[in-house]
C-alpha positions in Angstrom: 133.0 103.6 80.5 132.8 104.8 84.1 129.2 104.9 85.4 130.4 105.4 89.0 130.5 109.2 88.6 127.6 111.5 89.8 125.1 112.5 87.1 126.2 109.8 84.6 123.9 108.3 82.0 123.9 104.9 83.9 120.2 105.0 84.9 119.1 106.4 81.6 120.8 103.5 79.7 119.7 100.9 82.3 123.0 100.3 84.0 123.9 100.4 87.7 126.8 102.5 88.9 129.6 100.3 87.4 132.8 100.5 85.5 132.5 98.8 82.1 135.6 97.5 80.3 136.1 97.2 76.6 133.6 95.0 74.8 129.9 94.6 74.4 127.7 95.1 77.5 123.9 94.6 78.0 122.1 96.6 80.7 120.3 94.7 83.5 117.3 97.2 83.4 115.2 98.7 80.7 116.5 101.8 79.0 114.6 104.9 80.5 114.9 107.5 77.7 111.3 108.7 77.7 110.1 109.8 81.1 106.5 110.5 79.9 104.5 107.5 78.6 101.1 109.0 79.0 99.6 112.5 79.2 96.4 113.2 81.2 94.2 116.3 81.0 92.9 116.8 84.5 89.9 118.9 85.6 88.4 119.5 89.0 84.7 119.4 88.0 84.1 115.9 86.7 83.2 112.5 88.1 83.2 109.1 86.6 86.9 108.9 85.7 88.9 106.0 87.1 92.5 104.8 87.1 93.2 101.4 88.5 89.9 101.4 90.4 90.5 104.8 92.0 88.6 107.9 91.0 90.5 110.7 89.4 89.8 113.9 87.5 91.2 112.8 84.1 88.9 113.9 81.3 91.3 112.6 78.6 94.4 110.5 78.4 96.7 109.9 75.5 100.2 108.9 74.4 102.0 111.8 72.5 102.2 110.8 68.9 105.3 112.9 68.2 108.9 112.9 69.4 109.9 115.0 72.5 110.3 118.6 71.5 107.7 118.6 68.8 104.3 120.2 68.9 101.6 117.9 70.2 98.3 118.2 68.3 95.7 115.9 69.8 92.0 115.5 69.0 89.8 112.8 70.7 88.4 110.4 68.0 85.3 109.4 70.0 84.7 111.9 72.8 83.2 110.5 76.0 81.1 112.9 78.1 81.6 112.6 81.9 79.2 114.0 84.5 79.9 117.4 86.0 80.4 117.0 89.7 78.6 120.2 90.7 75.4 122.1 90.0 77.3 125.4 89.3 80.8 125.7 88.0 82.5 128.5 89.9 86.1 127.4 89.2 87.4 125.3 86.4 91.0 124.1 87.1 92.8 122.4 84.3 96.3 120.7 84.4 98.4 118.5 82.2 100.1 115.6 84.1 102.1 112.5 83.2 101.3 108.9 84.0 102.5 109.5 87.6 100.3 112.6 88.1 103.3 114.8 88.0 102.8 118.2 86.3 104.3 118.3 82.8 106.8 121.1 82.2 105.9 122.7 78.9 109.0 125.0 79.1 107.0 128.2 78.4 104.9 126.8 75.6 101.2 127.6 75.5 98.7 124.9 76.2 95.4 125.2 74.4 92.5 122.9 75.2 88.9 123.2 74.0 86.2 121.7 76.1 82.7 120.8 75.0 80.1 120.8 77.8 76.6 119.7 77.1 73.5 119.2 79.1 71.9 115.8 79.4 
């Protein structure tokens, strides 16, 4: 198998650019089939959310419980209410990002999220 060519599956299967002869081979790196290991629902109006000691606007994080390509249906078991960072909400920006804060490509599928805001 020739992994020296451009756009080969080498990195996905954990191999460097290499030519493999007949026989059994073990990759030197982890297989990287799933790019997304965590989904985060981000909003611009909360405070009190942290990731590795840094503040961020994640109101909810989860691992998708279905295989890639299947509909994700997620409901928080024990919702945690975070403080709103403003006295008046004039804009409410919502995004879905991965563990690296990269936007998730939903490939034209709708994203439906229900928020529950309450006064303390």
